[in-house]
ZADO-1210 file (C-alpha; in nm, 4 decimals, padded with zeros to 6 digits):
<atoms>
<atom x="-01.5093" y="03.1314" z="-01.6927" code="GLU" pos="1"/>
<atom x="-01.3669" y="02.8030" z="-01.8166" code="HIS" pos="2"/>
<atom x="-01.0197" y="02.8190" z="-01.9648" code="ARG" pos="3"/>
<atom x="-00.8262" y="02.5525" z="-02.1444" code="ARG" pos="4"/>
<atom x="-00.5276" y="02.4368" z="-01.9375" code="PRO" pos="5"/>
<atom x="-00.1911" y="02.5480" z="-02.0631" code="GLU" pos="6"/>
<atom x="00.0470" y="02.2798" z="-02.1852" code="ARG" pos="7"/>
<atom x="00.2798" y="02.3497" z="-01.8932" code="ALA" pos="8"/>
<atom x="-00.0093" y="02.2930" z="-01.6472" code="ASP" pos="9"/>
<atom x="-00.0970" y="01.9629" z="-01.8136" code="VAL" pos="10"/>
<atom x="00.2694" y="01.8585" z="-01.8226" code="ALA" pos="11"/>
<atom x="00.3098" y="01.9450" z="-01.4526" code="ASP" pos="12"/>
<atom x="-00.0011" y="01.7420" z="-01.3680" code="ARG" pos="13"/>
<atom x="00.1272" y="01.4469" z="-01.5703" code="HIS" pos="14"/>
<atom x="00.4662" y="01.4682" z="-01.3988" code="ALA" pos="15"/>
<atom x="00.2995" y="01.4782" z="-01.0550" code="LEU" pos="16"/>
<atom x="00.0747" y="01.1858" z="-01.1488" code="ASP" pos="17"/>
<atom x="00.3755" y="00.9864" z="-01.2708" code="ALA" pos="18"/>
<atom x="00.5687" y="01.0647" z="-00.9517" code="ARG" pos="19"/>
<atom x="00.2715" y="00.9626" z="-00.7368" code="GLN" pos="20"/>
<atom x="00.2331" y="00.6359" z="-00.9306" code="ARG" pos="21"/>
<atom x="00.6058" y="00.5649" z="-00.8823" code="LYS" pos="22"/>
<atom x="00.5812" y="00.6420" z="-00.5077" code="ASP" pos="23"/>
<atom x="00.2733" y="00.4189" z="-00.4800" code="ASP" pos="24"/>
<atom x="00.4538" y="00.1374" z="-00.6627" code="GLU" pos="25"/>
<atom x="00.7539" y="00.1681" z="-00.4288" code="GLU" pos="26"/>
<atom x="00.5280" y="00.1551" z="-00.1228" code="VAL" pos="27"/>
<atom x="00.3391" y="-00.1428" z="-00.2662" code="ASP" pos="28"/>
<atom x="00.6656" y="-00.3201" z="-00.3523" code="ALA" pos="29"/>
<atom x="00.7906" y="-00.2597" z="00.0023" code="HIS" pos="30"/>
<atom x="00.4693" y="-00.3880" z="00.1586" code="ARG" pos="31"/>
<atom x="00.4265" y="-00.6921" z="-00.0662" code="ALA" pos="32"/>
<atom x="00.6598" y="-00.9285" z="00.1242" code="PRO" pos="33"/>
<atom x="00.5188" y="-00.8089" z="00.4554" code="ILE" pos="34"/>
<atom x="00.1573" y="-00.8522" z="00.3461" code="ASP" pos="35"/>
<atom x="00.2312" y="-01.1982" z="00.2070" code="LEU" pos="36"/>
<atom x="00.4187" y="-01.3034" z="00.5185" code="ALA" pos="37"/>
<atom x="00.1333" y="-01.1970" z="00.7469" code="HIS" pos="38"/>
<atom x="-00.1684" y="-01.2774" z="00.5272" code="ALA" pos="39"/>
<atom x="-00.4587" y="-01.3952" z="00.7396" code="GLY" pos="40"/>
<atom x="-00.2800" y="-01.3491" z="01.0712" code="ASP" pos="41"/>
<atom x="-00.5205" y="-01.1308" z="01.2693" code="ALA" pos="42"/>
<atom x="-00.2922" y="-01.1350" z="01.5729" code="ALA" pos="43"/>
<atom x="-00.0291" y="-00.9460" z="01.3757" code="LEU" pos="44"/>
<atom x="-00.2647" y="-00.6992" z="01.2077" code="ALA" pos="45"/>
<atom x="-00.0908" y="-00.4025" z="01.3761" code="HIS" pos="46"/>
<atom x="00.2459" y="-00.4786" z="01.2139" code="LEU" pos="47"/>
<atom x="00.2105" y="-00.3031" z="00.8772" code="PRO" pos="48"/>
<atom x="00.1642" y="00.0384" z="01.0405" code="GLY" pos="49"/>
<atom x="00.4506" y="-00.0240" z="01.2807" code="ASP" pos="50"/>
<atom x="00.6765" y="-00.1335" z="00.9978" code="ILE" pos="51"/>
<atom x="00.5625" y="00.1537" z="00.7792" code="GLU" pos="52"/>
<atom x="00.6400" y="00.4122" z="01.0489" code="ALA" pos="53"/>
<atom x="00.9837" y="00.2735" z="01.1337" code="LEU" pos="54"/>
<atom x="01.0705" y="00.2199" z="00.7687" code="THR" pos="55"/>
<atom x="00.9592" y="00.5708" z="00.6814" code="GLY" pos="56"/>
<atom x="01.1653" y="00.7184" z="00.9610" code="ARG" pos="57"/>
<atom x="01.4723" y="00.5122" z="00.8658" code="ALA" pos="58"/>
<atom x="01.4456" y="00.6210" z="00.5030" code="ARG" pos="59"/>
<atom x="01.3974" y="00.9854" z="00.6054" code="ALA" pos="60"/>
<atom x="01.7028" y="00.9615" z="00.8303" code="GLU" pos="61"/>
<atom x="01.8987" y="00.8161" z="00.5399" code="THR" pos="62"/>
<atom x="01.7956" y="01.1063" z="00.3161" code="LYS" pos="63"/>
<atom x="01.9018" y="01.3466" z="00.5919" code="ALA" pos="64"/>
<atom x="02.2426" y="01.1762" z="00.6092" code="GLY" pos="65"/>
<atom x="02.1713" y="01.0373" z="00.9578" code="GLU" pos="66"/>
<atom x="02.2863" y="00.6854" z="00.8706" code="HIS" pos="67"/>
<atom x="02.3629" y="00.5739" z="01.2269" code="ALA" pos="68"/>
<atom x="02.0073" y="00.6635" z="01.3348" code="LYS" pos="69"/>
<atom x="01.8681" y="00.4830" z="01.0304" code="ALA" pos="70"/>
<atom x="02.0690" y="00.1736" z="01.1268" code="ALA" pos="71"/>
<atom x="01.9142" y="00.1906" z="01.4756" code="GLU" pos="72"/>
<atom x="01.5642" y="00.1917" z="01.3254" code="ASP" pos="73"/>
<atom x="01.6450" y="-00.1016" z="01.0972" code="TRP" pos="74"/>
<atom x="01.7740" y="-00.2801" z="01.4100" code="THR" pos="75"/>
<atom x="01.4407" y="-00.2132" z="01.5843" code="LEU" pos="76"/>
<atom x="01.2505" y="-00.3576" z="01.2899" code="ILE" pos="77"/>
<atom x="01.4723" y="-00.6674" z="01.2896" code="ILE" pos="78"/>
<atom x="01.4318" y="-00.7168" z="01.6662" code="ALA" pos="79"/>
<atom x="01.0548" y="-00.6627" z="01.6677" code="LYS" pos="80"/>
<atom x="00.9841" y="-00.8947" z="01.3766" code="HIS" pos="81"/>
<atom x="01.2383" y="-01.1716" z="01.4196" code="ALA" pos="82"/>
<atom x="01.0043" y="-01.4391" z="01.2823" code="GLY" pos="83"/>
<atom x="00.9442" y="-01.2709" z="00.9482" code="ASN" pos="84"/>
<atom x="01.2282" y="-01.3888" z="00.7261" code="LEU" pos="85"/>
<atom x="01.1496" y="-01.1711" z="00.4198" code="PRO" pos="86"/>
<atom x="01.1308" y="-00.8660" z="00.6458" code="LEU" pos="87"/>
<atom x="01.4519" y="-00.9620" z="00.8278" code="ILE" pos="88"/>
<atom x="01.6353" y="-00.9942" z="00.4960" code="GLU" pos="89"/>
<atom x="01.5059" y="-00.6600" z="00.3656" code="ALA" pos="90"/>
<atom x="01.5763" y="-00.4733" z="00.6912" code="ALA" pos="91"/>
<atom x="01.9219" y="-00.6292" z="00.7282" code="THR" pos="92"/>
<atom x="02.0083" y="-00.5251" z="00.3729" code="LEU" pos="93"/>
<atom x="01.8934" y="-00.1703" z="00.4498" code="GLU" pos="94"/>
<atom x="02.0842" y="-00.1661" z="00.7788" code="ARG" pos="95"/>
<atom x="02.4006" y="-00.2867" z="00.6062" code="ALA" pos="96"/>
<atom x="02.3664" y="-00.0039" z="00.3536" code="ALA" pos="97"/>
<atom x="02.3186" y="00.2431" z="00.6422" code="SER" pos="98"/>
<atom x="02.6287" y="00.1119" z="00.8167" code="TYR" pos="99"/>
<atom x="02.8233" y="00.1366" z="00.4914" code="ARG" pos="100"/>
<atom x="02.7066" y="00.4952" z="00.4334" code="ALA" pos="101"/>
<atom x="02.8036" y="00.5814" z="00.7927" code="ALA" pos="102"/>
<atom x="03.1517" y="00.4436" z="00.7258" code="GLY" pos="103"/>
<atom x="03.1072" y="00.1461" z="00.9592" code="ASN" pos="104"/>
<atom x="03.2572" y="-00.1156" z="00.7270" code="ALA" pos="105"/>
<atom x="03.2839" y="-00.3901" z="00.9905" code="ASP" pos="106"/>
<atom x="02.9150" y="-00.3711" z="01.0830" code="ALA" pos="107"/>
<atom x="02.8162" y="-00.3584" z="00.7159" code="ALA" pos="108"/>
<atom x="03.0256" y="-00.6660" z="00.6357" code="LEU" pos="109"/>
<atom x="02.8767" y="-00.8489" z="00.9354" code="ALA" pos="110"/>
<atom x="02.5246" y="-00.7767" z="00.8075" code="ASP" pos="111"/>
<atom x="02.6127" y="-00.8866" z="00.4542" code="TYR" pos="112"/>
<atom x="02.7557" y="-01.2090" z="00.6027" code="ALA" pos="113"/>
<atom x="02.4268" y="-01.2650" z="00.7930" code="LYS" pos="114"/>
<atom x="02.2325" y="-01.2059" z="00.4738" code="LEU" pos="115"/>
<atom x="02.4439" y="-01.4587" z="00.2860" code="LEU" pos="116"/>
<atom x="02.3824" y="-01.7128" z="00.5644" code="GLU" pos="117"/>
<atom x="02.0079" y="-01.6570" z="00.5222" code="LEU" pos="118"/>
<atom x="02.0237" y="-01.6458" z="00.1439" code="ASN" pos="119"/>
<atom x="02.3541" y="-01.7445" z="-00.0198" code="PRO" pos="120"/>
<atom x="02.2139" y="-01.6353" z="-00.3566" code="LYS" pos="121"/>
<atom x="02.1503" y="-01.2758" z="-00.2518" code="SER" pos="122"/>
<atom x="02.2985" y="-01.0734" z="-00.5354" code="ILE" pos="123"/>
<atom x="02.2389" y="-00.7527" z="-00.3403" code="LYS" pos="124"/>
<atom x="02.4393" y="-00.8852" z="-00.0440" code="ALA" pos="125"/>
<atom x="02.7319" y="-00.9765" z="-00.2701" code="HIS" pos="126"/>
<atom x="02.7185" y="-00.6346" z="-00.4388" code="ILE" pos="127"/>
<atom x="02.7024" y="-00.4690" z="-00.0961" code="GLY" pos="128"/>
<atom x="03.0078" y="-00.6656" z="00.0198" code="ARG" pos="129"/>
<atom x="03.1887" y="-00.5552" z="-00.2951" code="ALA" pos="130"/>
<atom x="03.1011" y="-00.1927" z="-00.2200" code="ALA" pos="131"/>
<atom x="03.2398" y="-00.2203" z="00.1331" code="VAL" pos="132"/>
<atom x="03.5616" y="-00.3806" z="00.0089" code="HIS" pos="133"/>
<atom x="03.5864" y="-00.1053" z="-00.2518" code="ASP" pos="134"/>
<atom x="03.5309" y="00.1552" z="00.0211" code="MET" pos="135"/>
<atom x="03.8191" y="-00.0011" z="00.2149" code="ARG" pos="136"/>
<atom x="04.0402" y="00.0077" z="-00.0931" code="GLY" pos="137"/>
<atom x="04.0541" y="-00.3711" z="-00.1296" code="ASP" pos="138"/>
<atom x="03.9999" y="-00.4061" z="-00.5017" code="ARG" pos="139"/>
<atom x="04.0763" y="-00.7807" z="-00.5077" code="ALA" pos="140"/>
<atom x="03.8045" y="-00.8623" z="-00.2511" code="LYS" pos="141"/>
<atom x="03.5627" y="-00.6261" z="-00.4259" code="ALA" pos="142"/>
<atom x="03.6214" y="-00.8019" z="-00.7571" code="LEU" pos="143"/>
<atom x="03.5748" y="-01.1403" z="-00.5890" code="GLU" pos="144"/>
<atom x="03.2383" y="-01.0320" z="-00.4431" code="ALA" pos="145"/>
<atom x="03.1258" y="-00.8913" z="-00.7790" code="PHE" pos="146"/>
<atom x="03.2239" y="-01.2214" z="-00.9454" code="ALA" pos="147"/>
<atom x="03.0206" y="-01.4185" z="-00.6892" code="GLN" pos="148"/>
<atom x="02.7146" y="-01.2042" z="-00.7641" code="ALA" pos="149"/>
<atom x="02.7629" y="-01.2548" z="-01.1384" code="MET" pos="150"/>
<atom x="02.7902" y="-01.6334" z="-01.0985" code="GLU" pos="151"/>
<atom x="02.4548" y="-01.6550" z="-00.9201" code="ILE" pos="152"/>
<atom x="02.2528" y="-01.5018" z="-01.2003" code="GLU" pos="153"/>
<atom x="02.4711" y="-01.4291" z="-01.5057" code="PRO" pos="154"/>
<atom x="02.1942" y="-01.2455" z="-01.6927" code="GLU" pos="155"/>
<atom x="02.1313" y="-00.9989" z="-01.4078" code="ASN" pos="156"/>
<atom x="02.2816" y="-00.6628" z="-01.5040" code="THR" pos="157"/>
<atom x="02.3055" y="-00.5202" z="-01.1487" code="ALA" pos="158"/>
<atom x="02.6470" y="-00.6689" z="-01.0613" code="PRO" pos="159"/>
<atom x="02.7905" y="-00.5664" z="-01.3978" code="TYR" pos="160"/>
<atom x="02.6718" y="-00.2086" z="-01.3578" code="ILE" pos="161"/>
<atom x="02.7995" y="-00.1909" z="-00.9986" code="ALA" pos="162"/>
<atom x="03.1384" y="-00.3288" z="-01.1062" code="ARG" pos="163"/>
<atom x="03.1515" y="-00.0861" z="-01.3998" code="ALA" pos="164"/>
<atom x="03.0913" y="00.2050" z="-01.1627" code="GLU" pos="165"/>
<atom x="03.3672" y="00.0774" z="-00.9335" code="ALA" pos="166"/>
<atom x="03.5984" y="00.0314" z="-01.2318" code="ALA" pos="167"/>
<atom x="03.5397" y="00.3935" z="-01.3274" code="GLU" pos="168"/>
<atom x="03.6405" y="00.5022" z="-00.9754" code="ARG" pos="169"/>
<atom x="03.9529" y="00.2856" z="-01.0079" code="TRP" pos="170"/>
<atom x="04.0354" y="00.4431" z="-01.3437" code="GLY" pos="171"/>
<atom x="03.9897" y="00.1119" z="-01.5245" code="ASP" pos="172"/>
<atom x="03.7883" y="00.2377" z="-01.8197" code="THR" pos="173"/>
<atom x="03.8403" y="-00.0829" z="-02.0177" code="ARG" pos="174"/>
<atom x="03.6650" y="-00.2901" z="-01.7492" code="MET" pos="175"/>
<atom x="03.3929" y="-00.0264" z="-01.7178" code="ALA" pos="176"/>
<atom x="03.3260" y="-00.0317" z="-02.0917" code="ILE" pos="177"/>
<atom x="03.3135" y="-00.4138" z="-02.0950" code="GLU" pos="178"/>
<atom x="03.0705" y="-00.4245" z="-01.8029" code="ASP" pos="179"/>
<atom x="02.8495" y="-00.1498" z="-01.9406" code="TYR" pos="180"/>
<atom x="02.8441" y="-00.3427" z="-02.2705" code="SER" pos="181"/>
<atom x="02.6971" y="-00.6466" z="-02.0990" code="PHE" pos="182"/>
</atoms>
């Protein structure tokens, strides 16, 4: 007997479809720099699976709160693929975030410094540095790093939102309101 699906069933299916599309887009976005960097290089054809496995494990470890283990996997990716600059930048950014989440501020700052050597216009690296300085309680250095990110691309909202969130933690609601009003 054929029955018409209930609205809840249809809504659940749509939600699952939307989630799957989002997951697929995230995977595609992650692979894009890797695929572009290795396009046509048959000798390196095994790399996407290797990267996918290590990246998946590092992200799972992050979700499990195992930030030190995640940092080790990002280090493996960096070591194994030293010639792939887009991959090195992405993995170093992830490793810095893992170090930061693990409370290893010195290692995180060292990675953000490496990133800024590779790409001085990395807004994410400047925001990450600001987060580490904030974590250490150094508001002046955090504000300086946020300002550097804002100077690079003034129309990018990411540094404003990150600074607004920090301002809220600091109890500076006026700054938060200004930054959220960007």
